[in-house]
C-alpha positions in Angstrom: 155.5 130.2 62.5 157.5 130.9 59.4 161.0 131.5 60.9 162.8 130.8 64.2 164.0 134.4 64.4 164.8 134.7 68.1 163.1 138.1 68.7 159.8 136.7 67.6 159.3 134.0 70.4 160.3 136.6 72.9 157.4 138.8 72.0 155.0 135.9 71.4 155.3 134.7 75.0 154.9 138.2 76.4 151.9 139.0 74.2 150.3 135.5 74.9 150.6 136.1 78.7 148.7 139.4 78.3 145.9 137.5 76.6 144.7 136.9 80.1 143.3 140.4 79.9 140.4 139.0 77.9 138.5 137.6 81.0 138.6 141.0 82.6 137.2 142.6 79.4 134.5 140.0 79.3 133.5 140.8 82.9 133.4 144.5 82.1 131.2 143.8 79.0 128.8 141.7 81.0 128.3 144.6 83.4 126.5 146.4 80.6 125.1 143.5 78.7 123.5 141.9 81.8 122.6 144.6 84.4 120.2 142.2 86.2 123.3 140.3 87.4 124.5 143.4 89.3 128.1 142.8 88.3 128.9 146.5 88.6 128.4 146.1 92.3 130.9 143.4 93.3 129.2 142.7 96.7 125.9 142.0 95.0 127.3 139.6 92.4 126.9 135.8 92.8 129.7 133.7 94.2 130.5 132.3 90.7 130.9 135.8 89.3 133.0 136.9 92.3 135.4 133.9 91.7 135.5 134.7 87.9 136.3 138.4 88.7 139.1 137.3 91.1 140.9 135.3 88.5 140.2 137.9 85.8 142.2 140.4 87.9 144.8 137.9 89.2 145.9 136.4 85.9 146.7 139.7 84.1 148.6 140.9 87.2 150.7 137.7 87.3 151.3 137.7 83.5 152.3 141.3 83.4 154.7 140.8 86.3 156.3 137.8 84.5 156.5 139.7 81.2 158.2 142.6 83.0 160.7 140.3 84.7 161.6 138.7 81.3 162.1 142.1 79.6 164.6 143.3 82.2 168.3 143.5 81.3 167.5 143.4 77.6 165.4 140.2 77.8 168.2 138.3 79.4 165.8 136.7 81.9 163.6 135.2 79.2 163.7 131.4 79.0 164.7 131.6 75.3 167.6 133.9 76.1 168.8 131.5 78.8 168.5 128.6 76.4 170.7 130.3 73.8 173.1 131.6 76.5 174.3 128.0 77.0 176.1 128.2 73.6 177.4 131.7 74.0 181.2 132.3 74.2 182.6 134.0 77.4 183.1 137.3 75.6 179.7 137.3 73.8 176.1 136.8 74.8 172.9 135.0 73.7 172.3 137.6 71.0 175.4 136.5 69.2 174.0 132.9 69.2 170.7 134.3 68.0 172.4 136.1 65.1 174.2 132.9 64.1 170.9 131.0 64.0 169.1 133.7 62.0 171.9 133.9 59.5 172.0 130.1 58.8 168.2 130.0 58.7 168.1 132.4 55.8 170.2 130.1 53.7 168.4 128.1 51.0 170.3 124.8 51.8 168.7 124.2 55.2 166.4 121.3 55.9 162.9 122.3 57.0 159.8 120.2 57.6 156.7 120.0 59.9 153.5 121.8 60.5 153.5 125.5 61.5 153.1 124.6 65.2 156.0 122.1 65.2 158.6 123.1 62.7 161.9 121.3 62.4 164.9 123.2 60.9 168.4 121.7 60.4 171.2 124.0 59.3 174.9 123.5 59.0 175.4 124.0 62.7 172.0 123.8 64.5 169.1 121.4 64.9 166.0 123.5 65.8 162.5 122.6 66.8 160.0 125.5 66.8 156.7 125.2 68.5 154.1 127.8 69.2 155.7 129.0 72.5 159.0 127.1 72.7 162.3 126.9 70.8 164.5 123.9 71.2 168.1 124.3 70.0 171.0 121.9 69.8 174.4 122.1 68.1 175.1 119.4 65.6 178.5 118.7 66.9 177.1 117.8 70.4 174.1 115.6 69.5 173.2 112.0 69.3 170.1 111.1 67.3 168.0 108.0 67.8 164.9 106.7 66.0 162.6 105.9 69.0 159.2 105.3 67.4 157.3 104.8 64.1 153.6 105.3 63.3 152.0 104.1 60.2 149.0 106.0 58.8 147.0 104.5 55.9 145.7 107.7 54.4 147.0 111.3 54.3 145.3 114.5 53.2 147.7 114.8 50.2 147.4 111.3 48.8 145.8 107.9 49.1 149.1 106.2 49.9 150.1 105.1 53.4 152.6 107.2 55.2 155.1 106.5 57.9 156.0 109.1 60.6 159.3 108.7 62.5 160.0 110.1 66.0 163.7 110.9 66.4 165.2 111.8 69.8 167.8 114.6 69.8 170.0 114.4 72.8 173.0 116.6 73.5 176.2 115.8 75.4 175.9 119.2 77.0 174.2 118.6 80.4 172.5 122.0 80.2 170.6 121.2 77.0 167.4 119.3 77.4 166.7 116.5 75.0 163.7 116.9 72.6 161.9 114.9 69.9 161.4 115.7 66.3 158.8 114.1 64.0 158.9 113.8 60.3 157.7 111.8 57.3 159.9 108.8 56.5 160.2 110.0 52.9 162.2 113.0 54.3 164.5 110.8 56.3 167.2 110.6 53.5 167.2 114.4 53.1 167.6 114.8 56.9 170.6 112.4 57.0 172.3 114.4 54.2 172.1 117.6 56.3 173.2 116.0 59.6 176.8 115.4 60.6 176.0 112.8 63.2 174.6 109.3 62.3 171.1 108.3 63.4 170.9 105.1 65.4 167.8 103.0 65.2 167.2 101.8 68.8 163.6 100.6 68.0 164.7 98.6 64.9 162.2 100.5 62.8 162.0 99.6 59.1 162.1 103.0 57.5 160.1 103.3 54.3 162.1 105.5 52.0 160.6 107.5 49.1 160.8 106.1 45.6 163.3 108.8 44.7 165.6 107.8 47.6 165.5 104.2 46.6 166.3 105.1 43.0 169.2 107.3 44.1 170.7 104.4 46.0 170.4 102.1 43.0 171.7 104.9 40.6 174.8 105.3 42.8 175.5 101.6 43.0 175.2 101.2 39.2 177.3 104.3 38.4 180.1 103.0 40.7 180.3 99.9 38.4 180.9 102.1 35.3 184.3 102.9 34.0 185.9 105.9 35.7 187.2 109.2 34.2 190.6 110.7 34.9 190.8 114.5 35.0 193.8 116.1 33.2 196.4 117.4 35.6 195.8 120.9 34.3 192.1 120.9 35.0 190.9 122.1 38.5 187.5 120.8 39.7 185.0 123.2 41.0 182.0 122.8 43.4 178.9 121.1 42.0 176.6 123.8 40.6 173.6 121.9 41.9 174.3 121.9 45.6 177.5 124.1 45.8 178.6 121.8 48.7 180.5 118.9 47.1 183.3 119.1 44.5 182.1 118.0 41.1 182.9 114.3 40.6 180.9 113.3 37.5 181.7 113.3 33.8 179.3 112.3 31.1 181.0 110.1 28.5 179.1 108.0 25.9 179.9 104.4 26.8 176.7 102.5 26.1 177.1 102.2 22.3 179.4 103.3 19.4 179.7 107.1 18.9 177.1 107.4 16.1 174.7 104.7 17.3 171.7 104.8 19.7 169.8 107.6 21.3 172.6 108.8 23.6 174.9 111.6 22.5 178.4 112.7 23.5 178.5 115.4 26.2 181.4 117.9 26.0 180.7 119.7 29.2 183.4 119.9 31.8 182.7 118.2 35.2 180.1 120.4 36.9 177.9 118.0 38.9 178.3 115.6 41.9 176.9 112.1 41.8 174.0 112.9 44.2 172.8 115.9 42.2 173.1 114.1 38.9 171.1 111.2 40.4 168.4 113.6 41.5 168.3 115.2 38.1 168.0 111.8 36.4 165.1 110.9 38.7 163.3 114.3 38.2 163.1 113.7 34.5 161.3 110.3 34.8 157.7 109.4 34.4 156.5 109.1 38.1 153.8 106.7 37.1 156.2 104.1 35.6 159.2 103.7 37.8 160.0 100.4 36.1 161.4 102.4 33.2 163.7 104.7 35.1 166.9 102.6 34.9 166.7 102.1 31.2 165.6 105.6 30.3 167.6 108.5 28.6 167.6 112.0 30.0 169.2 115.3 28.7 172.4 116.7 30.2 171.3 119.5 32.6 173.7 121.8 30.9 174.0 121.1 27.2 170.9 118.8 26.7 172.9 116.0 25.2 171.0 112.7 26.0 172.7 110.1 28.2 171.8 107.0 30.1 173.1 105.5 33.4 176.0 103.7 31.6 177.3 107.1 30.4 177.8 108.5 34.0 181.4 108.2 35.0 182.9 108.9 38.4 186.0 111.1 38.4 189.1 109.4 40.0 
């Protein structure tokens, strides 16, 4: 499913239950398609068909009764409504929680992964797992996350490279919230950690295989921290990074690698507009993915003015 909009699972469950009407329709069709079975006259039908007819009538009756019970009081009896009601304030209801989840889901900065039948979405406040018929929800401030398992697959449909899938247990301190598992590719682990407030413990001592970009970002950060720093004038006010809009800009590009008129690098006159993480991601995105050995020594254009720079020219603002 494309989105965890809370009204959608409510209807899905009700409609899925009424799919039990299909056996009754099949029996009715067979009455005309196979008259020799005498299905129109129940007392003449075989024992097997009588049993089939019994369940064909019973299942829709039970499912319709259950759907009706869920829909009463504005769907307050629905399992999903009860799940969300755990987080509702005394003066509000589960619909206010649903509205909060839907609002955060529409933001572009959420983390989302997984197949359509098992989506994982992490927003600023919520950790959500959406399956075909269920919605697991936990508040970030209440959860503990633990890596419990790792599976290695040699081949994937997208590439010939081996891939590692991690299983992470999401447990809430709220006793009314049931723990659940999320599964993701290890290359997405770094992005997940950036979105989470709580740390992820590794109970299984799993060696997590990070993506090449994640490994480069760690190296990029450690090298930039060794460069000379830049002091912002007292009259200049730093603004949020234009890449993520989450962190205050903390990077200034200053040509330090060579003399002003020497080499391939150029002086950048842009004001600080980027954070270290976004600048590292930009640097990695401009590299030749087939030759990672050249990344650290390469030159890339400034994302704003296009002046070329290298890692030695990236200065942290103090």
